[in-house]
C-alpha positions as CSV (number, residue, x, y, z in Angstrom):
1,M,122.5,70.5,79.8
2,A,122.6,74.2,79.6
3,E,123.7,77.0,82.0
4,N,121.0,78.5,83.8
5,Q,119.5,79.6,87.1
6,N,120.4,76.5,89.2
7,I,123.9,75.6,87.5
8,E,126.9,77.1,86.9
9,W,130.0,76.0,84.8
10,K,133.8,76.8,86.3
11,E,136.8,75.5,84.5
12,S,138.6,75.5,87.7
13,W,138.2,75.8,91.3
14,R,138.5,79.4,93.2
15,D,138.0,79.9,96.7
16,E,135.7,82.9,95.8
17,Y,133.4,80.6,94.1
18,L,132.3,79.9,97.7
19,K,130.2,83.0,97.2
20,W,128.4,81.1,94.3
21,I,127.5,78.6,96.6
22,C,126.3,81.1,99.3
23,G,123.9,82.6,96.3
24,F,122.5,79.2,95.7
25,A,122.0,77.9,99.4
26,N,120.1,81.4,99.6
27,A,118.1,81.0,96.9
28,Q,116.7,77.4,95.3
29,G,119.8,75.6,95.6
30,G,121.8,74.6,92.4
31,K,124.8,73.1,90.8
32,I,128.1,74.0,90.2
33,Y,130.7,72.1,87.9
34,I,134.1,72.5,88.4
35,G,135.6,71.5,85.2
36,K,133.4,72.7,82.4
37,N,134.2,75.7,80.1
38,D,131.4,78.3,79.2
39,K,130.0,76.2,76.5
40,G,129.5,73.4,78.7
41,E,132.2,71.3,77.3
42,V,134.5,69.2,79.7
43,V,138.0,70.6,79.9
44,S,139.0,68.4,82.8
45,I,141.0,69.2,86.1
46,N,144.0,67.7,87.2
47,N,143.3,67.8,91.5
48,A,139.9,66.4,91.4
49,K,140.7,63.8,94.0
50,K,142.0,66.8,96.4
51,L,139.3,69.3,95.5
52,L,136.7,66.4,96.8
53,E,137.9,66.8,100.2
54,D,139.0,70.4,100.5
55,I,135.6,71.8,99.0
56,P,133.5,70.5,101.3
57,N,135.5,71.3,104.2
58,K,135.8,74.8,103.2
59,V,132.0,75.2,102.8
60,R,131.7,74.0,105.9
61,D,133.9,76.0,107.6
62,V,133.4,79.3,105.8
63,L,129.6,79.2,105.2
64,G,128.5,76.4,108.0
65,I,126.7,74.4,105.5
66,L,127.1,70.8,104.0
67,V,127.2,70.0,100.2
68,D,127.8,67.0,98.1
69,V,130.7,67.0,95.9
70,N,130.7,64.2,93.3
71,L,133.4,63.3,90.8
72,L,132.0,62.4,87.4
73,E,134.4,60.7,84.9
74,T,134.2,60.9,81.1
75,E,136.3,60.1,77.9
76,K,136.9,63.7,77.6
77,G,138.3,64.0,81.3
78,N,137.1,64.4,84.9
79,F,135.0,67.1,86.5
80,L,133.3,67.6,89.9
81,E,129.7,68.2,90.7
82,I,128.7,70.6,93.6
83,V,125.4,69.8,94.8
84,V,123.9,72.8,96.9
85,E,120.4,72.0,98.6
86,P,118.5,75.5,99.2
87,Q,118.8,76.3,103.1
88,P,115.9,77.1,105.6
89,F,118.2,79.8,107.3
90,S,120.1,82.8,105.9
91,V,123.8,81.8,105.0
92,N,126.2,84.5,104.8
93,Y,130.2,84.4,103.5
94,K,132.4,86.2,105.5
95,G,129.4,88.5,106.7
96,Q,128.3,88.7,103.0
97,Y,124.9,88.0,102.4
98,H,124.6,86.5,98.3
99,Y,121.9,85.4,96.1
100,R,121.0,83.6,93.3
101,S,118.8,85.7,91.0
102,G,118.0,84.5,87.2
103,S,121.6,83.3,86.2
104,T,123.9,86.0,87.9
105,K,124.7,86.1,91.6
106,Q,124.0,89.2,93.7
107,E,125.1,90.4,97.4
108,L,122.1,91.5,99.2
109,K,122.2,94.7,101.0
110,G,119.9,97.3,102.6
111,A,116.2,96.9,101.7
112,A,116.9,93.8,99.8
113,L,118.8,92.3,102.8
114,D,116.4,93.1,105.1
115,K,113.5,91.6,103.2
116,F,115.4,88.5,102.8
117,M,116.2,88.1,106.3
118,L,112.6,88.6,107.2
119,E,111.5,86.2,104.9
120,K,113.7,83.3,106.1
121,K,112.5,84.2,109.7
122,G,109.1,83.6,108.3
123,K,107.8,87.2,108.5
124,K,106.5,89.7,105.9
125,W,107.5,93.5,106.1
126,D,104.2,94.5,107.0
127,G,104.4,91.9,110.0
128,V,107.3,93.5,111.8
129,P,106.8,95.5,115.2
130,V,107.2,99.3,115.3
131,P,108.5,100.8,118.6
132,N,106.8,104.2,119.5
133,V,104.0,104.2,118.2
134,S,100.7,103.4,120.3
135,V,97.0,103.0,119.5
136,D,96.3,106.4,120.4
137,D,98.4,107.7,117.9
138,L,96.0,106.1,115.4
139,K,92.9,107.7,113.7
140,N,89.8,106.7,115.7
141,E,87.8,108.0,112.2
142,T,89.4,105.3,110.4
143,F,88.6,102.6,112.8
144,E,84.7,103.9,112.9
145,F,85.1,103.4,109.0
146,F,86.4,100.0,108.9
147,K,83.7,99.0,111.6
148,K,80.9,100.0,109.8
149,R,82.5,98.4,106.3
150,A,83.0,95.2,108.3
151,I,79.6,94.9,109.3
152,I,78.3,95.6,106.3
153,S,80.3,92.7,104.5
154,K,79.2,90.4,107.4
155,R,82.8,89.3,108.0
156,I,82.5,90.4,111.6
157,D,80.4,90.4,114.1
158,E,78.1,93.3,115.1
159,S,79.6,93.4,118.6
160,V,82.8,95.2,116.7
161,L,80.8,98.2,117.2
162,T,81.4,98.2,121.1
163,E,85.0,97.1,121.0
164,Q,88.0,99.2,121.8
165,N,90.6,99.8,119.0
166,I,93.2,98.0,120.5
167,S,91.1,94.5,120.4
168,I,90.1,95.5,116.7
169,L,94.0,95.4,116.2
170,E,94.1,92.4,117.9
171,N,91.4,90.4,116.4
172,L,93.0,91.2,113.3
173,K,96.3,90.0,114.2
174,L,98.3,93.4,113.8
175,T,99.8,93.8,117.0
176,E,102.8,91.6,118.6
177,K,102.9,92.7,122.4
178,P,103.8,95.5,123.3
179,Y,103.9,96.7,119.8
180,L,101.8,97.4,116.7
181,K,103.0,96.0,113.7
182,R,103.6,98.0,110.5
183,A,100.2,97.2,109.0
184,S,98.5,99.0,111.9
185,V,100.5,102.1,111.2
186,L,99.7,101.4,107.4
187,L,96.3,101.1,107.7
188,F,95.2,103.3,110.7
189,H,97.7,106.1,111.2
190,P,96.7,109.7,109.9
191,D,100.6,110.1,108.7
192,P,101.9,106.7,107.6
193,E,104.7,108.4,105.6
194,K,105.8,109.8,108.7
195,Y,107.3,106.4,109.4
196,F,107.4,104.7,105.7
197,T,108.6,107.0,102.9
198,G,106.6,106.6,99.9
199,A,103.5,105.5,101.6
200,Y,101.3,107.5,99.2
201,I,99.9,107.2,95.9
202,K,100.8,109.6,92.5
203,I,98.4,109.9,89.7
204,G,98.9,111.8,87.1
205,Y,97.1,112.6,83.4
206,F,99.3,112.0,80.2
207,Q,98.9,113.2,76.7
208,S,101.5,111.3,76.1
209,D,104.2,109.2,77.6
210,T,106.4,112.3,77.7
211,E,103.6,115.1,78.4
212,L,101.9,115.2,81.8
213,I,99.1,117.2,81.8
214,F,97.9,117.5,85.6
215,Q,98.8,115.4,88.6
216,D,97.7,114.5,92.3
217,E,99.2,113.1,95.1
218,V,96.8,110.9,97.6
219,K,98.1,110.5,101.2
220,G,96.3,109.2,104.6
221,N,96.3,105.4,105.5
222,L,95.6,102.9,103.0
223,F,91.8,103.1,104.0
224,E,91.7,106.8,103.2
225,Q,94.3,106.3,100.1
226,V,91.7,103.7,98.5
227,E,88.5,105.8,98.8
228,K,90.1,108.9,98.1
229,K,91.5,107.6,94.8
230,I,88.5,106.0,93.6
231,D,86.7,109.5,93.9
232,L,89.4,111.5,92.4
233,L,90.1,109.0,89.3
234,F,86.1,109.1,88.8
235,T,85.7,112.9,89.0
236,K,89.0,114.0,87.5
237,Y,90.6,111.7,85.4
238,I,88.2,109.1,83.8
239,K,86.0,110.1,81.3
240,A,82.2,109.0,81.3
241,I,79.8,108.8,78.6
242,I,76.6,110.7,79.4
243,S,73.2,109.2,78.4
244,Y,69.5,109.8,79.4
245,E,66.8,107.1,80.6
246,G,63.9,109.3,80.5
247,I,64.5,112.4,82.8
248,H,67.5,110.5,84.3
249,R,71.0,111.4,83.6
250,V,73.1,108.1,83.1
251,E,76.7,108.2,83.5
252,T,78.5,105.1,81.6
253,Y,82.5,105.4,82.7
254,E,85.6,103.8,80.3
255,Y,86.1,101.6,83.2
256,P,84.5,99.3,85.6
257,K,84.5,101.2,88.8
258,D,84.5,97.9,90.9
259,A,87.7,96.6,88.8
260,V,89.7,100.0,89.4
261,R,89.2,99.5,93.2
262,E,90.3,96.0,93.0
263,A,93.4,97.1,90.9
264,I,94.1,99.9,93.5
265,L,93.6,97.2,96.4
266,N,95.9,94.9,94.5
267,A,98.8,97.4,94.2
268,L,98.7,98.2,97.9
269,T,98.5,94.8,99.1
270,H,101.3,93.9,96.6
271,K,103.5,97.1,97.2
272,D,107.3,96.3,98.6
273,Y,107.0,99.5,100.9
274,S,110.7,98.7,102.0
275,M,111.7,100.4,98.8
276,G,110.2,104.0,99.8
277,V,108.8,104.6,96.2
278,P,104.9,105.7,95.9
279,I,102.3,103.8,93.7
280,Q,102.2,105.5,90.3
281,I,98.8,105.5,88.5
282,S,99.2,106.9,84.8
283,V,95.9,107.8,83.0
284,Y,95.7,108.2,79.1
285,D,93.0,108.6,76.5
286,D,93.3,105.1,75.9
287,K,94.3,103.2,79.1
288,L,94.8,103.5,82.6
289,M,98.2,102.1,84.1
290,I,98.7,101.2,87.7
291,W,102.4,100.7,88.5
292,N,104.0,99.6,92.1
293,Y,107.4,98.6,93.3
294,G,107.0,95.2,94.6
295,Q,105.7,91.7,93.5
296,L,102.8,92.4,91.4
297,P,103.2,95.3,89.0
298,E,99.9,96.0,87.4
299,D,99.1,97.1,83.6
300,W,95.4,97.9,83.3
301,T,93.7,98.5,80.1
302,V,90.2,98.5,79.3
303,E,89.9,94.9,78.0
304,N,91.7,93.2,81.6
305,L,89.8,96.0,83.7
306,M,86.8,94.0,82.8
307,Q,87.9,90.8,84.1
308,K,88.4,90.0,88.0
309,H,91.9,89.3,89.5
310,S,93.4,87.8,92.4
311,S,96.4,86.8,93.7
312,I,98.3,85.9,96.8
313,P,98.9,88.6,99.3
314,F,102.5,89.8,99.4
315,N,101.5,91.9,102.6
316,P,99.2,89.5,104.1
317,D,98.1,91.3,107.4
318,I,97.2,94.6,104.9
319,A,95.4,92.0,102.7
320,N,93.7,90.7,105.6
321,A,92.0,94.1,107.1
322,F,91.0,95.0,103.4
323,F,89.2,91.7,103.3
324,R,87.4,92.1,106.7
325,A,86.3,95.5,105.5
326,G,84.7,94.4,102.5
327,H,87.4,95.8,100.0
328,V,88.3,92.4,98.7
329,E,87.0,88.8,98.3
330,S,88.8,85.7,99.6
């Protein structure tokens, strides 16, 4: 048995190891062995029977959870096994929230803690209500764009054309009365960056990894960003091979437009907007790279842009709106 993300070895017990138990409880669970060295060899402990009683009591009193503590006997000596189950709620150690990530323990703070707490409550970042924003603050032109795209995609009935904007948001589940959700602001507000730092796309053309030739920033709501970015990429950044069919000029681009659109939509859907970092698109002579701070960073080359990619949404409310507008498949 090797030490890994679910197993920790300790030669002797210290109360600070309650932090490790907290970290396991907040992650996928795990086991801590008391009486083993860094190589996993049994070094034995003399106070095993006392610890059998003390550790469960300390865990209960400090962390508010229950763990199993087992005494394991071998020819080389005795050691303890602490079995920590993953918890459906957040567990804290004296006000600190620890999390087991890989083979290390880290204390969650700031945006990482906010994200963790939301997920424990069954919420995603884009589903959180936003105070002091009303439907009147949103961009009517974007609602009209959404209606037309949704009708064309046949994913919403034509009756949507006569609906008020608030009804559209409610049907998309983008409200939590009396508030709008964050996804509403990102999708329909004229300036979502007013509320969420980094809610835009940066694009640059690179001669090499260190030579930036020119760059642009694409801002506005997410529906606008998709359309603006596609237009900008295929008019300024991506080369086209020119040919003729009779008297008709034919432009064949290096990358399929539909695949590039899907890559951008994936980046917008999977981005971790809580980190305040814009999506970055880097265009080279021989490749196009799309990077986002989130669950699904993407690296696209000519070869894999020829293939269709789909994955579980990181921001489900945003993904649903894109789907209804016919931007993405289910």
